[in-house]
DOSEDO-503711 format. One record per residue (C-alpha): y, x, z; residue in one letter. Coordinates in Angstrom, 1 decimal, decimal comma, always signed. Example, Ala and Ser with C-alpha at 12.3 -4.5 7.8 and 13.67 -1.06 7.14 Angstrom:
BEGIN
[atom [-4,5 +12,3 +7,8] 'a']
[atom [-1,1 +13,7 +7,1] 's']
! end
This chain:
BEGIN
[atom [+309,7 +106,6 +104,1] 'm']
[atom [+311,5 +108,9 +102,9] 'i']
[atom [+308,4 +109,8 +100,2] 'i']
[atom [+308,7 +105,9 +99,2] 't']
[atom [+312,1 +106,3 +98,7] 'l']
[atom [+312,3 +108,9 +96,6] 'r']
[atom [+308,9 +107,3 +94,1] 'l']
[atom [+311,2 +104,1 +94,2] 'k']
[atom [+314,1 +106,2 +92,5] 'y']
[atom [+311,8 +108,3 +90,1] 'i']
[atom [+310,3 +104,5 +89,2] 'v']
[atom [+313,8 +103,4 +88,7] 'l']
[atom [+314,9 +106,5 +86,8] 'f']
[atom [+312,0 +106,2 +84,6] 'v']
[atom [+312,7 +103,0 +83,9] 'l']
[atom [+315,5 +103,3 +82,9] 'v']
[atom [+314,8 +106,2 +81,0] 'l']
[atom [+312,7 +103,9 +78,7] 'g']
[atom [+315,5 +101,6 +78,0] 'v']
[atom [+317,8 +104,4 +77,4] 'l']
[atom [+315,5 +106,1 +74,5] 'l']
[atom [+314,3 +102,6 +73,4] 't']
[atom [+318,2 +101,3 +72,8] 't']
[atom [+319,2 +105,2 +71,0] 'i']
[atom [+316,1 +104,6 +69,1] 'a']
[atom [+317,3 +101,3 +67,9] 'f']
[atom [+320,3 +102,6 +66,9] 'v']
[atom [+319,2 +105,8 +65,1] 'f']
[atom [+316,8 +103,2 +63,1] 'a']
[atom [+319,6 +100,6 +62,1] 'k']
[atom [+321,8 +104,1 +61,2] 'd']
[atom [+319,6 +105,6 +59,4] 'n']
[atom [+319,2 +102,3 +57,3] 'e']
[atom [+319,8 +102,9 +53,5] 'v']
[atom [+321,5 +100,5 +51,7] 'v']
[atom [+320,1 +100,9 +48,4] 'v']
[atom [+321,5 +98,6 +45,2] 'p']
[atom [+319,2 +98,8 +42,1] 'i']
[atom [+321,3 +97,8 +38,7] 'i']
[atom [+318,5 +96,8 +35,7] 'm']
[atom [+319,9 +97,9 +32,1] 'y']
[atom [+318,0 +96,7 +29,0] 'h']
[atom [+319,6 +97,2 +26,0] 's']
[atom [+322,9 +98,1 +24,7] 'i']
[atom [+325,0 +98,0 +21,4] 'l']
[atom [+328,4 +98,3 +20,2] 'k']
[atom [+328,2 +94,5 +18,0] 'd']
[atom [+329,2 +92,2 +21,0] 'a']
[atom [+328,2 +89,2 +19,1] 's']
[atom [+324,6 +90,5 +20,1] 's']
[atom [+325,8 +90,6 +23,7] 's']
[atom [+323,7 +88,3 +26,8] 'g']
[atom [+321,7 +88,4 +29,0] 'k']
[atom [+319,6 +91,7 +27,9] 'f']
[atom [+322,6 +93,1 +25,7] 'v']
[atom [+325,5 +94,6 +26,6] 'i']
[atom [+328,1 +96,8 +25,0] 't']
[atom [+328,5 +100,5 +25,6] 'p']
[atom [+332,0 +99,8 +27,0] 't']
[atom [+330,8 +97,5 +29,7] 'e']
[atom [+328,3 +100,4 +30,4] 'l']
[atom [+331,0 +102,8 +30,7] 'e']
[atom [+333,3 +100,5 +33,3] 'q']
[atom [+330,4 +100,3 +35,1] 'd']
[atom [+329,9 +103,7 +35,8] 'l']
[atom [+334,0 +104,1 +36,6] 'i']
[atom [+333,6 +102,0 +38,8] 'y']
[atom [+330,6 +103,1 +41,2] 'l']
[atom [+332,5 +106,4 +41,2] 'k']
[atom [+335,6 +104,9 +42,1] 'e']
[atom [+333,9 +103,0 +44,8] 'q']
[atom [+332,1 +106,6 +45,6] 'g']
[atom [+328,2 +105,4 +44,5] 'y']
[atom [+326,2 +108,6 +43,8] 't']
[atom [+323,3 +107,7 +41,3] 'a']
[atom [+319,8 +109,0 +43,0] 'i']
[atom [+316,4 +108,7 +41,1] 'f']
[atom [+313,7 +107,4 +42,1] 'm']
[atom [+311,7 +110,5 +43,2] 'e']
[atom [+314,9 +110,7 +45,8] 'e']
[atom [+314,4 +107,3 +47,9] 'l']
[atom [+310,7 +107,8 +47,7] 'i']
[atom [+311,3 +111,8 +49,2] 'n']
[atom [+313,8 +109,9 +52,2] 'f']
[atom [+311,2 +107,7 +53,0] 'v']
[atom [+308,4 +109,6 +52,9] 'k']
[atom [+309,5 +113,5 +54,4] 'k']
[atom [+313,0 +112,4 +55,8] 'g']
[atom [+315,1 +114,2 +53,0] 'e']
[atom [+319,0 +113,1 +53,1] 'r']
[atom [+320,3 +110,7 +50,6] 'l']
[atom [+324,0 +110,5 +49,5] 'p']
[atom [+326,1 +108,0 +51,3] 'e']
[atom [+326,6 +105,4 +48,9] 'k']
[atom [+323,4 +105,4 +46,7] 'p']
[atom [+322,8 +103,6 +43,7] 'v']
[atom [+319,6 +103,9 +40,9] 'i']
[atom [+320,5 +102,9 +37,9] 'l']
[atom [+317,2 +101,7 +35,7] 't']
[atom [+317,3 +101,1 +32,1] 'f']
[atom [+314,0 +99,1 +31,1] 'd']
[atom [+311,5 +99,0 +28,2] 'd']
[atom [+312,9 +102,2 +26,4] 'g']
[atom [+315,5 +101,6 +23,9] 'c']
[atom [+316,5 +103,7 +21,5] 'y']
[atom [+319,3 +102,5 +21,6] 'n']
[atom [+319,8 +103,8 +25,9] 'n']
[atom [+319,7 +107,2 +24,2] 'y']
[atom [+322,5 +106,7 +21,3] 'v']
[atom [+324,7 +104,9 +24,1] 'y']
[atom [+323,8 +105,1 +27,1] 'g']
[atom [+322,3 +109,2 +27,7] 'y']
[atom [+325,9 +110,4 +26,6] 'p']
[atom [+327,9 +108,0 +29,2] 'l']
[atom [+325,4 +109,1 +31,8] 'v']
[atom [+326,5 +112,2 +31,2] 'k']
[atom [+330,1 +112,0 +31,1] 'k']
[atom [+330,0 +110,5 +34,3] 'y']
[atom [+327,4 +112,8 +35,4] 'n']
[atom [+325,1 +110,0 +36,8] 'm']
[atom [+321,5 +109,2 +36,7] 'k']
[atom [+319,3 +107,5 +34,7] 'm']
[atom [+315,8 +105,7 +35,9] 'v']
[atom [+314,3 +104,3 +32,0] 'm']
[atom [+310,8 +103,0 +32,8] 's']
[atom [+309,2 +102,9 +29,2] 'v']
[atom [+306,6 +100,7 +27,1] 'v']
[atom [+303,7 +103,5 +25,9] 'g']
[atom [+302,8 +101,5 +23,0] 's']
[atom [+306,3 +101,6 +21,8] 'y']
[atom [+306,3 +105,0 +21,9] 'a']
[atom [+303,3 +105,5 +20,3] 'e']
[atom [+304,6 +103,4 +17,3] 'r']
[atom [+308,0 +104,7 +16,8] 'y']
[atom [+307,2 +108,4 +17,4] 's']
[atom [+304,3 +107,7 +14,6] 'e']
[atom [+306,9 +105,9 +12,2] 't']
[atom [+310,2 +108,3 +12,8] 'q']
[atom [+312,3 +105,6 +12,8] 'e']
[atom [+315,5 +105,3 +14,9] 'e']
[atom [+317,7 +102,5 +14,6] 'n']
[atom [+319,6 +101,5 +17,7] 'a']
[atom [+319,4 +98,0 +16,6] 'n']
[atom [+316,0 +97,5 +17,1] 'y']
[atom [+313,8 +100,5 +17,6] 's']
[atom [+312,3 +102,5 +20,8] 'y']
[atom [+311,9 +106,1 +21,7] 'l']
[atom [+309,7 +108,3 +20,3] 't']
[atom [+307,7 +110,7 +22,7] 'w']
[atom [+310,1 +113,8 +21,7] 'e']
[atom [+313,5 +112,0 +22,6] 'r']
[atom [+311,7 +110,5 +25,6] 'i']
[atom [+310,4 +114,3 +26,8] 'k']
[atom [+314,3 +115,4 +25,4] 'e']
[atom [+316,0 +113,2 +28,0] 'l']
[atom [+313,5 +114,3 +31,2] 'k']
[atom [+314,1 +117,7 +30,3] 'd']
[atom [+317,7 +117,0 +30,2] 's']
[atom [+318,2 +116,6 +34,0] 'g']
[atom [+319,9 +113,0 +34,0] 'y']
[atom [+316,9 +110,9 +33,4] 'a']
[atom [+313,7 +110,1 +34,9] 'e']
[atom [+310,7 +108,2 +33,2] 'i']
[atom [+309,0 +106,0 +34,4] 'q']
[atom [+305,8 +104,1 +33,6] 'n']
[atom [+306,6 +100,0 +32,5] 'h']
[atom [+303,2 +100,1 +31,0] 's']
[atom [+301,2 +100,5 +27,7] 'f']
[atom [+301,1 +97,7 +26,3] 'd']
[atom [+301,6 +94,8 +28,7] 'm']
[atom [+305,3 +93,9 +28,1] 'h']
[atom [+304,3 +91,0 +26,2] 't']
[atom [+304,0 +87,6 +27,1] 'i']
[atom [+301,4 +85,3 +25,1] 't']
[atom [+298,4 +82,8 +26,0] 'a']
[atom [+296,5 +85,3 +27,5] 'k']
[atom [+298,3 +87,3 +29,4] 'r']
[atom [+301,9 +86,7 +31,4] 'n']
[atom [+303,4 +90,9 +31,4] 'g']
[atom [+300,8 +92,3 +33,6] 's']
[atom [+300,6 +89,7 +36,1] 'k']
[atom [+296,3 +88,4 +37,0] 'k']
[atom [+295,8 +85,2 +35,4] 'n']
[atom [+294,7 +82,2 +37,0] 'r']
[atom [+291,2 +82,5 +38,0] 'g']
[atom [+290,4 +85,6 +36,7] 'e']
[atom [+288,2 +88,0 +38,6] 's']
[atom [+289,5 +90,8 +41,0] 'k']
[atom [+287,4 +93,0 +39,2] 'e']
[atom [+288,1 +92,2 +35,6] 'h']
[atom [+291,9 +92,2 +36,3] 'y']
[atom [+291,7 +95,5 +38,3] 'k']
[atom [+289,7 +97,0 +35,0] 'k']
[atom [+292,3 +95,5 +32,5] 'v']
[atom [+295,4 +96,6 +34,7] 'f']
[atom [+294,1 +99,8 +35,5] 'm']
[atom [+293,4 +100,5 +31,6] 'e']
[atom [+296,6 +99,8 +30,5] 'd']
[atom [+298,4 +102,1 +33,6] 't']
[atom [+296,6 +105,0 +33,5] 'l']
[atom [+296,3 +105,1 +29,4] 'k']
[atom [+300,6 +105,4 +29,9] 'n']
[atom [+300,0 +107,7 +32,7] 'q']
[atom [+298,0 +110,0 +30,6] 'i']
[atom [+300,5 +109,7 +27,8] 'l']
[atom [+303,5 +110,5 +29,6] 'l']
[atom [+302,1 +113,8 +31,2] 'k']
[atom [+300,5 +114,7 +27,4] 'e']
[atom [+303,2 +114,0 +25,3] 'k']
[atom [+306,3 +114,1 +27,5] 'a']
[atom [+305,2 +116,0 +30,7] 'g']
[atom [+305,5 +113,1 +33,1] 'v']
[atom [+303,6 +112,0 +36,2] 't']
[atom [+305,2 +108,6 +37,2] 'a']
[atom [+305,6 +107,9 +40,4] 't']
[atom [+307,1 +104,1 +39,8] 't']
[atom [+305,8 +101,2 +38,2] 'y']
[atom [+308,2 +98,4 +36,8] 't']
[atom [+307,0 +95,3 +36,0] 'y']
[atom [+306,5 +94,0 +32,8] 'p']
[atom [+308,9 +90,8 +32,6] 'f']
[atom [+308,6 +91,0 +36,8] 'g']
[atom [+304,7 +89,6 +36,8] 'g']
[atom [+303,5 +90,7 +40,0] 'i']
[atom [+300,4 +89,6 +41,4] 's']
[atom [+298,9 +90,8 +44,8] 'd']
[atom [+296,2 +93,0 +43,6] 'd']
[atom [+298,6 +94,9 +41,7] 's']
[atom [+300,2 +96,4 +44,6] 'e']
[atom [+297,1 +97,1 +45,5] 'e']
[atom [+295,6 +99,2 +42,7] 'l']
[atom [+299,0 +100,2 +42,3] 'l']
[atom [+298,5 +102,3 +45,4] 'e']
[atom [+294,9 +103,3 +44,7] 'i']
[atom [+296,3 +104,6 +40,9] 'm']
[atom [+298,9 +107,0 +43,6] 'g']
[atom [+302,3 +104,9 +42,5] 'f']
[atom [+304,9 +105,5 +45,4] 's']
[atom [+307,3 +102,6 +44,1] 'a']
[atom [+307,3 +99,7 +41,5] 's']
[atom [+310,2 +98,2 +40,4] 'l']
[atom [+310,5 +94,1 +40,6] 's']
[atom [+312,6 +91,6 +38,9] 'c']
[atom [+313,2 +89,8 +42,0] 'g']
[atom [+316,9 +89,9 +42,2] 'e']
[atom [+318,7 +91,6 +46,0] 'g']
[atom [+319,7 +94,5 +47,5] 'm']
[atom [+317,1 +97,0 +49,8] 'n']
[atom [+317,5 +98,3 +52,6] 'y']
[atom [+315,1 +100,9 +53,5] 'i']
[atom [+314,1 +102,9 +56,1] 'k']
[atom [+312,5 +106,2 +56,5] 'e']
[atom [+308,4 +104,7 +56,8] 'g']
[atom [+308,8 +101,7 +54,6] 'd']
[atom [+307,1 +100,6 +51,6] 's']
[atom [+308,7 +101,0 +48,2] 'l']
[atom [+307,3 +98,3 +46,3] 'y']
[atom [+308,3 +95,5 +44,9] 'q']
[atom [+311,9 +96,8 +45,2] 'l']
[atom [+314,9 +94,1 +44,0] 'k']
[atom [+317,1 +94,7 +41,5] 'r']
[atom [+320,6 +92,9 +40,0] 'y']
[atom [+319,7 +92,3 +36,1] 'n']
[atom [+323,2 +93,2 +34,7] 'r']
[atom [+323,6 +90,9 +31,9] 'k']
[atom [+326,9 +90,7 +29,3] 'h']
[atom [+329,9 +89,4 +31,3] 'g']
[atom [+328,8 +90,6 +34,9] 'q']
[atom [+329,6 +93,7 +35,5] 'g']
[atom [+328,6 +96,0 +38,4] 'v']
[atom [+331,7 +95,2 +40,7] 's']
[atom [+330,5 +91,1 +40,6] 'k']
[atom [+327,4 +92,1 +41,7] 'i']
[atom [+327,9 +94,3 +44,5] 'l']
[atom [+330,7 +92,3 +45,5] 'n']
[atom [+329,6 +89,0 +45,8] 'r']
[atom [+327,1 +90,6 +48,7] 'q']
! end
């Protein structure tokens, strides 16, 4: 009788302990879920008449950086987010990722000095064919040029910029292909060959010309296919950036593929973007 009673208490204790541990694990997981807004910038030009969906002024960028500082945000690199997910490394209380697509030269002229001024960080996704072209011509014009490999290396070495892969030559929309998206009816094997050759060509150039090993693939025009995610994993990428808008809620162990970003267009500052959540 006494043994049976003890056994019942032991079973009850184990059950209660199990419920308690499950509850603690759930709360712990919720507490460790990090909210990560990612802002997508493109071109930065002084001439306000050129502003639009993908072009803002240096003043607008500076206003964004001031707002983020005042609100307690800390800009991080993709590598820091990857290390949080894969290694459990800590992130700042309010992280934000500032991405700059295409590798516009005006990002170096206007964006880079502001990022340094406010001690922030920028994630720059460069198109390899653009870098090749302007490295040959050495033409540097804020209105239309793209970064040379020399400038890309300078940015990487500064500690304020992280360089990522935005394809070698798939940043186009033509009758033949929409960015890096798989065509309708295209075989998996053909797409694999085209996509991997282009992506790896940029990876090799980034390493050779600028000492960069890109960890993140930024989809040209947001052209995502199911097959491309699988191929990125094969090639060793830890994350990918989409053009889909929304907030990212991330825990340790989560996938970092197809992260959402908010496009920062003219007249819609970061304060408006973040306050609409």
